[in-house]
C-alpha positions, 0 to 999 in steps of 0.5 A, spaced: 500 500 500 502 507 498 500 513 501 501 520 499 500 526 504 502 533 504 506 536 510 505 544 510 509 549 513 507 554 519 509 561 520 508 564 527 504 570 527 505 572 534 511 568 539 512 570 546 516 566 551 514 567 558 519 564 562 524 558 563 521 552 566 524 547 571 524 541 566 529 546 562 523 547 556 521 555 555 513 556 557 511 559 550 505 563 548 504 563 540 499 564 534 501 559 529 498 558 522 499 553 516 501 556 509 501 553 502 508 551 502 509 544 503 513 537 503 510 531 500 511 525 504 510 518 501 509 512 505 510 505 502 508 499 506 514 494 507 510 488 510 516 483 509 521 487 512 521 490 519 525 496 518 524 504 517 527 507 510 528 514 509 528 516 502 530 523 500 534 527 494 535 533 499 542 532 502 540 536 508 535 531 510 538 525 515 536 518 513 537 515 520 534 516 527 535 524 527 530 525 522 523 527 525 519 522 520 523 516 522 522 518 529 514 518 528 514 511 525 519 508 530 514 511 536 508 508 533 512 501 531 514 501 539 508 504 542 503 499 538 508 493 537 508 494 529 512 488 526 512 491 519 516 496 516 515 502 512 519 506 506 518 514 507 520 518 501 520 526 503 520 531 497 522 537 500 519 544 498 520 547 505 527 550 506 531 546 512 532 549 518 528 555 516 523 556 522 518 554 518 517 547 522 519 543 516 521 537 520 515 537 525 510 537 519 514 531 516 513 527 522 506 530 523 504 527 516 508 521 517 503 520 524 497 521 520 499 517 514 501 511 518 495 511 522 491 510 516 496 505 513 497 501 519 489 501 521 491 504 528 484 508 529 487 513 533 484 520 533 487 527 532 488 528 539 491 522 540 496 523 534 498 530 537 499 527 544 504 522 541 507 528 536 508 532 542 513 527 544 517 528 538 518 535 538 514 542 540 511 543 534 509 536 532 502 537 535 500 543 532 502 540 525 498 534 526 492 539 526 494 544 522 490 550 521 490 556 525 491 555 533 494 558 540 499 554 542 501 554 549 506 550 554 512 548 550 508 549 544 504 542 545 497 545 548 493 547 542 487 551 542 484 552 535 482 559 533 479 561 526 483 562 520 486 569 519 483 573 513 485 571 506 492 574 504 499 573 501 505 570 505 511 572 501 517 568 505 525 569 504 530 565 507 537 567 507 543 562 506 544 560 513 542 556 518 540 558 525 540 554 532 533 554 535 537 552 542 542 557 541 537 563 540 533 560 546 540 560 550 541 567 548 534 570 550 534 575 555 527 575 557 527 581 562 530 585 556 525 583 550 519 587 548 513 582 549 508 581 543 500 581 545 498 574 543 491 575 546 490 581 542 492 577 536 487 572 537 482 577 538 484 580 531 483 574 528 477 572 531 474 579 528 477 578 521 481 584 522 487 584 517 489 591 519 490 589 527 493 583 525 498 586 521 499 591 527 500 586 532 505 581 529 511 580 534 516 575 535 520 575 542 526 571 538 527 576 533 531 580 538 536 575 538 537 572 531 537 579 528 543 581 532 547 575 531 545 575 523 545 582 520 542 578 513 536 577 517 535 584 519 537 586 512 531 582 509 526 584 514 528 592 512 527 590 504 521 587 505 518 593 509 521 597 503 518 593 498 511 594 501 509 588 505 503 590 510 507 586 516 513 583 516 516 578 521 521 573 522 518 566 523 520 561 529 527 562 531 529 564 524 532 565 519 526 566 514 522 572 514 515 573 512 511 579 509 503 579 509 500 582 503 493 583 501 493 585 494 496 581 488 500 587 485 503 589 491 505 581 492 508 581 485 512 587 487 515 584 494 516 578 491 520 580 485 524 585 489 526 580 494 528 575 488 534 580 486 538 578 492 535 572 495 535 565 492 529 562 496 523 566 496 516 564 496 509 567 495 504 562 498 497 563 501 495 561 508 491 554 509 485 555 512 483 548 514 485 543 519 487 536 517 482 531 517 483 523 518 481 522 511 
């Protein structure tokens, strides 16, 4: 049997870090939404072989236990004593190490797909609970759509999708270590975004307020350490995006743009000095088990 599943990227419209918890994780409060930039995961059952095989043409995608999709398959195999194997082909479209949850979304898609392939009958909530053991963003990626994420990112409260708009993304040719960004975060000195106000603006479908309220507490660390990220942010504003923000710990910067003509201008302008530029829409709907 063969299954193909879409694994969309996410952006953070608002990301706040509240404090460091006794377990070493940070308590976060953020609004995330999926966008129409997606990897493609293909699962092929290996009934005669008790193994997990990762296949990818992208040299930055590990083919062993470092891969989150591998970890997702291994977790299901161990939890439910599955004695058959699976080949997981990952076609990457989401940039690697970009702050867009590409690896987490691949893991979430693998969980949803294997639930069907192996006929486990798990609910979305059960899949999200398992996903949280793999990584903080995996639970959100299981559901998709738009949500408020709290705890270390695994407590998901769905909210309505933002009003339709374009999302232009630009990733400079660098990688950013999330752990390092969190290590250098000085919570008493940063400016905290108003996450609750962002949720209310989305519920009202108030595009202007959403643009006004975007904020990411991690920007202050990444922008200081990587001036090329700050440069992309300035250029995106200059070309006329309605709101500009770094996603996650970076280095990808995104702009929200309401009108097609303005989107084209921002997209073309960024293509002049950045190789990885994408113009996509937000994805309104949550994933289903079908």
